[in-house]
C-alpha positions as CSV (number, residue, x, y, z in Angstrom):
1,M,0.5,0.1,0.0
2,L,2.8,2.3,1.0
3,L,4.7,1.4,-1.9
4,G,1.7,2.5,-4.5
5,I,1.6,5.8,-2.5
6,F,5.1,6.4,-3.1
7,V,5.2,5.4,-7.1
8,S,1.9,7.5,-7.3
9,N,3.2,10.3,-5.7
10,L,6.5,10.1,-7.7
11,N,4.9,9.8,-11.0
12,D,2.4,12.8,-9.5
13,M,6.1,14.7,-9.2
14,E,7.4,13.8,-12.8
15,N,4.6,15.0,-14.2
16,H,4.3,18.1,-12.5
17,L,7.7,18.9,-13.3
18,I,7.6,17.8,-17.2
19,N,4.2,19.7,-17.4
20,S,5.8,22.9,-15.8
21,M,8.6,23.0,-18.5
22,Q,6.2,22.4,-21.0
23,N,4.3,25.5,-19.9
24,R,7.6,27.5,-19.6
25,Y,8.4,29.9,-22.2
26,A,10.1,33.5,-22.4
27,V,7.1,35.9,-21.7
28,K,7.3,38.7,-24.1
29,K,4.3,40.4,-22.1
30,F,3.7,40.3,-18.7
31,D,0.7,41.0,-17.1
32,A,1.8,44.3,-14.7
33,G,-1.3,44.3,-12.5
34,K,-0.2,40.6,-11.1
35,K,2.1,40.3,-8.4
36,L,4.0,37.7,-6.9
37,T,3.5,37.5,-2.8
38,D,6.4,38.3,-0.5
39,Q,6.3,34.2,0.0
40,Q,6.8,33.2,-4.0
41,L,9.2,35.7,-4.1
42,N,11.1,34.7,-0.9
43,A,10.7,31.0,-2.3
44,V,12.4,31.9,-5.4
45,L,15.3,34.1,-3.9
46,E,16.1,31.0,-1.6
47,A,16.2,28.4,-4.3
48,A,18.8,30.8,-6.3
49,R,20.7,30.9,-2.7
50,L,20.9,27.0,-3.0
51,T,22.1,26.8,-6.4
52,A,25.0,24.9,-6.9
53,T,28.6,27.1,-7.4
54,S,32.2,26.2,-8.5
55,Y,33.9,25.1,-4.8
56,G,30.6,26.5,-3.5
57,L,32.1,29.9,-3.1
58,Q,28.6,31.6,-4.7
59,L,30.8,34.7,-6.3
60,M,27.7,36.3,-7.1
61,K,24.5,38.4,-6.0
62,I,21.0,39.1,-7.3
63,V,20.1,42.5,-7.3
64,V,16.1,42.7,-6.9
65,V,15.0,46.2,-8.5
66,D,11.8,47.3,-7.1
67,N,12.0,51.1,-8.0
68,P,9.7,51.5,-11.0
69,E,11.1,54.7,-12.2
70,I,14.4,52.8,-12.0
71,R,13.0,49.7,-13.8
72,K,11.3,52.6,-16.3
73,E,15.4,53.9,-17.1
74,L,16.5,50.2,-17.4
75,V,14.1,49.8,-20.0
76,L,15.9,52.4,-22.4
77,H,19.3,50.6,-21.9
78,S,17.3,47.0,-22.7
79,Y,16.3,47.7,-26.2
80,N,13.1,49.0,-25.1
81,Q,12.0,45.3,-23.9
82,Q,9.1,46.4,-21.7
83,Q,9.1,43.4,-19.7
84,I,11.9,44.9,-17.5
85,A,8.7,47.4,-16.1
86,D,6.0,45.2,-16.5
87,A,7.0,41.9,-14.7
88,S,6.2,41.7,-11.2
89,H,9.8,41.5,-10.5
90,L,13.0,42.5,-12.1
91,L,16.0,40.4,-10.8
92,V,19.4,41.0,-11.9
93,L,21.9,38.2,-11.7
94,C,25.6,39.4,-10.8
95,R,28.8,38.2,-10.7
96,E,31.7,39.6,-8.4
97,R,33.8,42.4,-10.5
98,K,36.9,40.9,-8.8
99,V,37.9,38.2,-6.9
100,D,40.8,37.6,-4.3
101,A,41.8,35.6,-1.6
102,S,39.2,37.2,0.9
103,H,36.5,35.4,-0.8
104,V,38.1,32.4,-0.2
105,E,38.9,33.3,3.5
106,D,35.5,34.4,3.9
107,F,34.1,31.0,2.7
108,I,36.4,28.9,5.1
109,K,35.1,30.7,7.6
110,N,31.6,30.0,7.1
111,V,32.0,26.2,6.2
112,A,33.6,25.9,9.7
113,N,30.9,28.0,11.3
114,T,27.8,26.1,9.5
115,R,29.6,22.6,10.0
116,E,31.1,23.2,13.3
117,Q,34.4,22.1,12.1
118,D,38.2,23.0,12.9
119,I,39.2,25.7,10.6
120,D,42.5,24.5,10.6
121,K,41.5,21.1,8.9
122,L,40.1,23.2,5.8
123,E,43.6,24.5,5.2
124,G,44.2,22.3,2.6
125,Y,41.0,22.9,0.6
126,K,41.5,26.7,1.2
127,N,45.5,26.4,-0.6
128,M,44.0,24.7,-3.6
129,M,41.2,27.2,-4.1
130,L,43.7,29.8,-3.9
131,R,46.1,28.1,-6.6
132,D,43.5,27.2,-8.8
133,M,42.1,31.2,-8.8
134,A,45.7,32.3,-8.7
135,S,46.5,30.2,-12.2
136,M,43.4,32.1,-14.1
137,S,44.0,35.3,-15.8
138,E,41.5,38.3,-14.9
139,E,39.9,37.1,-18.1
140,E,39.5,33.7,-17.5
141,Q,38.0,34.4,-13.9
142,V,35.4,36.6,-15.2
143,I,34.7,33.7,-18.0
144,W,34.6,31.2,-15.2
145,M,32.4,33.2,-12.8
146,D,29.8,34.4,-16.0
147,K,29.7,30.6,-16.2
148,Q,28.3,30.0,-12.7
149,I,25.5,32.8,-13.5
150,Y,24.3,30.7,-16.4
151,I,24.0,27.7,-13.5
152,L,21.9,30.3,-11.3
153,L,19.9,30.8,-14.5
154,G,18.7,27.6,-15.2
155,N,17.9,26.6,-11.7
156,L,15.9,29.8,-11.5
157,M,14.2,29.4,-14.3
158,T,13.2,25.8,-13.4
159,A,12.2,26.5,-9.8
160,L,10.0,29.7,-11.3
161,A,8.4,27.0,-13.8
162,V,7.7,24.6,-10.9
163,L,6.1,27.3,-8.9
164,N,4.1,28.1,-11.9
165,I,5.3,31.4,-12.1
166,D,6.6,32.8,-15.7
167,S,10.1,34.5,-16.6
168,C,11.9,36.0,-19.6
169,P,15.5,35.3,-19.4
170,M,17.4,38.0,-21.2
171,E,21.2,38.7,-22.3
172,G,19.7,41.6,-24.7
173,F,20.5,44.7,-22.1
174,K,23.6,47.0,-21.8
175,P,25.5,45.9,-18.9
176,A,27.7,48.6,-18.4
177,E,24.5,51.2,-18.3
178,Y,22.8,49.0,-15.7
179,D,26.1,48.8,-13.8
180,R,25.9,52.6,-13.8
181,I,22.2,53.1,-12.8
182,L,22.1,50.4,-10.1
183,G,25.8,51.3,-8.5
184,L,26.9,47.8,-9.1
185,E,30.6,48.7,-9.3
186,E,30.8,50.2,-6.1
187,Q,29.4,47.0,-4.8
188,N,32.1,44.9,-6.5
189,L,29.1,43.8,-9.0
190,A,29.0,43.4,-12.7
191,S,25.6,42.4,-14.4
192,V,25.5,39.3,-16.6
193,L,21.8,38.3,-17.1
194,V,18.3,39.9,-16.5
195,L,15.4,37.9,-15.4
196,P,12.0,39.6,-15.2
197,I,9.4,37.4,-13.4
198,G,5.6,37.5,-13.0
199,Y,2.8,36.4,-14.7
200,R,2.5,36.5,-18.5
201,A,-0.6,38.7,-19.9
202,T,-3.6,36.8,-21.9
203,D,-2.7,38.4,-25.0
204,D,0.8,37.8,-24.9
205,P,1.5,36.5,-28.4
206,N,4.4,34.0,-27.4
207,A,1.8,32.3,-25.2
208,L,-0.1,29.8,-27.7
209,R,3.0,29.0,-29.8
210,K,4.1,25.7,-29.8
211,K,7.6,25.0,-28.2
212,V,10.3,23.7,-30.6
213,R,12.7,21.4,-29.7
214,R,14.9,18.7,-31.2
215,A,13.4,15.1,-31.1
216,E,14.7,13.0,-28.3
217,D,17.3,10.8,-30.6
218,Q,18.5,14.2,-32.0
219,F,19.2,15.6,-28.5
220,I,20.3,12.4,-26.1
221,V,23.4,10.5,-27.0
222,R,23.5,7.3,-24.9
223,V,26.8,5.3,-24.7
């Protein structure tokens, strides 16, 4: 009996996941009158905070832009994509602008405190991270951190889909202008991606378009 309930629940979860991903698309027009609750937003942000990152360092932050006037200004630097202003919330996914030994030191202290470990026993792990980072050029570090932001984006989009919240991932914006308007450089941050989230408008032209993807046998390679 219990096994049957477990299998049924598992099937329900699998169906919910796939149906959610089928329903997800890049929203072109948000319903400006529909807003996420604080509880929904907090769940989304917590899912983002729990995202896997290289070494667990989390060399990133999410900027939540609430100010409607700032969002209108950002539209001008987003190729006039109105989702920036109309979505319930605007998330700007940022990486650290520069990374140094202090980021690793802070992370190691956090590990020791969270796991109640002797910090001296983490010395080898800390030194390995410092060596790996020192072996990268500044350009390589930027590429490495940018890749972490795309992992964050993927996790966020899946979490949003499962929560039945719409989104529109955007590379189409001017990072330098976002950084200036949001004062990101002063916080050692650089914008990488933008993610408006909320609810699709009933007349969004993308809503009824069929999802186009490669067939399974053209996408999956089994070895």
